[in-house]
C-alpha positions, 0 to 999 in steps of 0.5 A, a space after each residue: 550446457 550453456 544457455 546459448 547452446 540451448 538457444 542455438 538448438 532452438 528446441 531441446 534434443 529429442 523434442 524436435 517435430 516437423 513444424 505444422 504452420 498451416 492456419 497461421 498468419 503474420 502480424 507486425 509487432 512493435 515493442 522495446 524499440 523493435 518492429 518484427 513480423 510474428 507468425 501466430 495461429 490465425 484462429 486462436 484469438 491470441 493476437 489481440 490479447 497478446 498485443 494489449 498485454 505487451 503494450 499495457 503491461 510488459 513495455 510499461 514495466 520494463 520501460 520504467 526499470 533499470 535492468 542489468 546489462 545481461 541476465 536470464 529472462 524466463 517467459 512462462 507463457 510465451 505463446 508465439 513469442 509476443 514478448 520474448 521475441 522483441 525483448 530478445 532483439 532489444 536486449 541481445 546480451 540477455 538469454 531468453 528461455 520460452 516455455 509453451 505447451 500449446 502445439 500450434 503456438 509453440 510451432 509459431 514460436 520456434 519458427 519466429 526464433 529461427 526466421 529472425 536468427 535469434 541466438 539468445 532464445 531457447 524454446 521449451 515445448 512444455 509448461 509448468 504444471 502444479 500436478 507434476 510431482 516434485 522431483 525426489 532430488 531437486 537440481 542445483 540452482 543455476 549460479 548467479 550471472 552464469 549462462 551455464 546450466 547444471 547438468 541435472 537441470 538440463 536433463 530435467 528440462 530435456 525430459 518433460 512429463 505429460 499432464 492434463 490441460 484445458 484450453 481457455 477460449 476466453 483467455 486467448 486459447 491459453 492452456 491451464 491445468 485441468 485440475 484448476 479449470 472448468 470447461 474448455 477443451 481437455 487435452 494432454 500436453 508436455 509439462 514440467 514441475 514448477 520447482 525447476 523454475 527455482 533451479 533456473 533462478 531467472 533474473 526476470 520472469 514473465 508470469 503468464 500461467 493460469 492455474 499454475 501461479 501459486 506453484 510458480 510463486 512458491 518456486 520463486 521464493 528461493 530464487 534470485 529473481 529481481 523482476 517479476 512481471 505478468 498477470 494474475 488470473 487468480 488472487 494470490 496473497 502478496 507474500 507468496 510473490 516476494 523472496 523469502 529473504 526480506 533483504 533481497 531486492 525484487 520489483 513486481 508488477 502483476 495486474 489482477 482484474 482492477 488491481 495491480 500487485 506491485 513493488 516499485 521502490 518509488 521512494 528510491 530506498 532499495 533498503 526499505 523492507 516490504 513490510 508494515 511497521 506498526 508504531 505504538 506510542 506508549 506512556 504509562 499504559 502498563 495495564 493495556 500494552 500486552 493486550 494491544 501488542 498481542 492483538 497486533 501479533 495475533 494472526 502471525 503475519 511475518 510481514 507485520 512488525 511492532 515498534 513499541 516506543 516507550 516515551 519516558 514511562 514511569 510505571 514500568 511498562 517498558 520493562 514489561 514489554 521487554 520481558 514479554 517480547 524480548 525474544 520476539 523478532 517481530 517486536 522492537 522496544 525503543 526507549 526515549 525521554 518523554 516528549 509527548 505522543 507526537 514525538 513518540 510516533 515520529 521517533 518510531 517512524 524514523 527508526 522504521 525501514 518498512 515500506 508501509 507504516 501505521 500508528 496505534 495507541 497503546 491502550 487500544 487493540 485491533 481485530 486479529 488480521 486487521 492490519 494484514 487485510 489493510 496491507 494486502 489492499 495497500 499492496 494490490 491497489 498502490 493506494 497511499 492510504 487504506 483504513 479499517 472500520 472502528 468500534 468503541 471499546 468500553 470496559 465496565 466496572 466489573 471488567 467486562 468489555 463491550 464494543 459499540 459500532 462507530 457512527 460510520 456504520 450509517 455513512 458506509 451503509 452503501 457497502 463495498 465496490 471492490 473485492 480482493 480475495 475475501 476482502 471487501 472494500 470501498 474506494 473513495 476520495 481521501 478528501 472525504 475523510 477531512 470532515 470526520 473525526 481524526 482516527 489515524 490509528 486505524 490506517 496504513 500509510 505508504 511511507 514514501 507518500 508521507 515522506 514526499 508530502 512532509 506529513 509528520 506529527 507536530 511535536 510542539 503540541 501535547 494534544 490533538 497532534 493527529 488532527 493535522 496529520 489526518 487532514 494533510 494525509 486526506 488532502 494529498 492521498 488521492 483515492 483511498 480504500 475503506 475496508 469492511 469486516 476488520 475493526 480497530 477497538 478504540 478504548 473509551 475512558 475519562 482520561 482521554 484528551 478529547 474528553 477534557 474541556 480545558 484549554 487544549 481544545 485551542 490547539 485545534 486552531 493551531 493545527 488548522 492554521 498549519 493546514 491553511 498555510 499548506 493550502 496557500 503554499 500548494 494552492 489547493 483548488 478546493 478549500 471546502 473539505 478543510 473549512 467543513 472540517 474546521 466548522 465541525 471541529 468548532 462544533 465539537 470543541 465548543 460543546 465540550 468546553 468548560 463554561 469559563 472558556 467559551 467566551 474566549 473560544 468564541 473570540 478565537 473562532 471569530 478571529 480565525 474565520 476573519 483571518 481566513 476570509 482576508 487571506 483567501 477571499 470572501 468566497 472561502 466561507 460562501 455557503 457555509 452554515 456557521 450556526 452549525 458550530 453552536 457558537 452563539 452569534 458567530 455570523 454576526 460577530 464575524 461580519 462585525 469583525 470583517 467590517 473593522 478589518 476592511 481597511 486594515 492592510 495585510 501584515 505578516 500576522 494576517 498572512 501567517 494567520 498568527 494570533 495568541 488566541 490559539 495558543 493554550 499557554 497564553 490562554 492559561 496565563 491570561 486566565 491566571 492573571 485575571 484570577 489574580 487581579 480579581 483576587 487582589 480587588 477583593 
């Protein structure tokens, strides 16, 4: 039997009942470019909620999607036909199958289809119910693009069973499986096993089935469904809604309270996989890499893959990774000549096909489940950036590890403002992160966001390359989430760049130069977060410098702030407490330098904020020359 024949019957053979249309009313509905009068139960409270869902969920989703010319649409909670009826009129080449167990709503649905002469709509008086047993032999799946139903599938749809429901007054009188709901009127109604949805394999699904969502999500794992829209009345792990084949294209839009689980392909790359790739930049970390990778794989999430980039290591750590994980499909070893941490991170990112990406240091580790929690929040919020907590990891001479909470414990003492399943998180503007320590390794980023904003790691520097990455990500990301209860373990040891008091601290001026050039280019409306970050960095760097470099750093700080003032105007530093940098006499020296520059014309170096003082290589050369000169005089 083909779907058109099924539709022309309006209801399946043996299921026809005289329609009781008492207590109904008509409401005009405009959607998908169609205006129709829909009959519906007058006292159910169905209309207001259905019209809101239609305009805020279904119209918006379908208006922004390129649907194929023809296909099969399954409406798992059709009600009186609020979505299915105008859709069927707007897309006459599509076949529409409506499932509804409520007697009154189904009678109205049937009458609406009959009255409007919709030959492409089939009405099935039943709902999918998780308590019905899976058939001993599942019907074969409908062939792709075919209107014909396999005979076993047709027979199964013709013979629904009976199951217990409860009516949910707060949800427009929807019916939910009695085992999944509390309160509400209890009744018995027609029901179908959810696995029949897999056999039907619709191209588009409207998921509106409280209490049956998890079962229907499981049924869709093997289906060819390319579009899933609707709403979730309970939290479902996002992986359940995606097809089992990661290469299969599926777009999803499912509101759940303040969240929306979505998969949109906004970046235009349908080949991009709905997973998270964690890029591990590795250079001579043989003693740490196994602990790092094992922690990333610990919770077994198949959506998380690890790209280990061997940046020309000489200690055999690349061979160790190949030996330990060569047969693990979730780990990929990438080798390249040595180019520095920034080049390794960029290399891994360019080799990634994932929709979300993260960057981890090879000597660190994470809590099991940390990246799974971040990925889940990223999927349900659509945020461009999501972060975890972090703790300081130290190893004693005896080999005992200890974790110390970071300084952020006080900063986030106010706690979470949202909850997703068992995950608690706080939403805040991304610009709040600009004032803090660079910590890009505990974050998940949307790949299309980084690409669209051209945010990469600068490869011309060999230290502090994560600083500009964090500043630009924080500036452009909009709202972001800070997730509680999951931590990154940031290893502390003397060899870290941040603990060296040498010329590499001057790279920060180079990074801030690029930041403020972007601010000029994109006309940032508020420079205060960036200038706050600059002063915080000056305080931290100056305090850790060797004494012989402090006069040079003081001179560089004066010149940088003077250029900033000349480029952006006097207001850029207004109200800033320069004394907090710890650089003696900074405000006096800056005012002196600005007076010297008062009549100086703006030139290329000034506009581009270019100066030798923030190039560590020049500083080393200058110091070497001074040392040689002093030695010669002696």
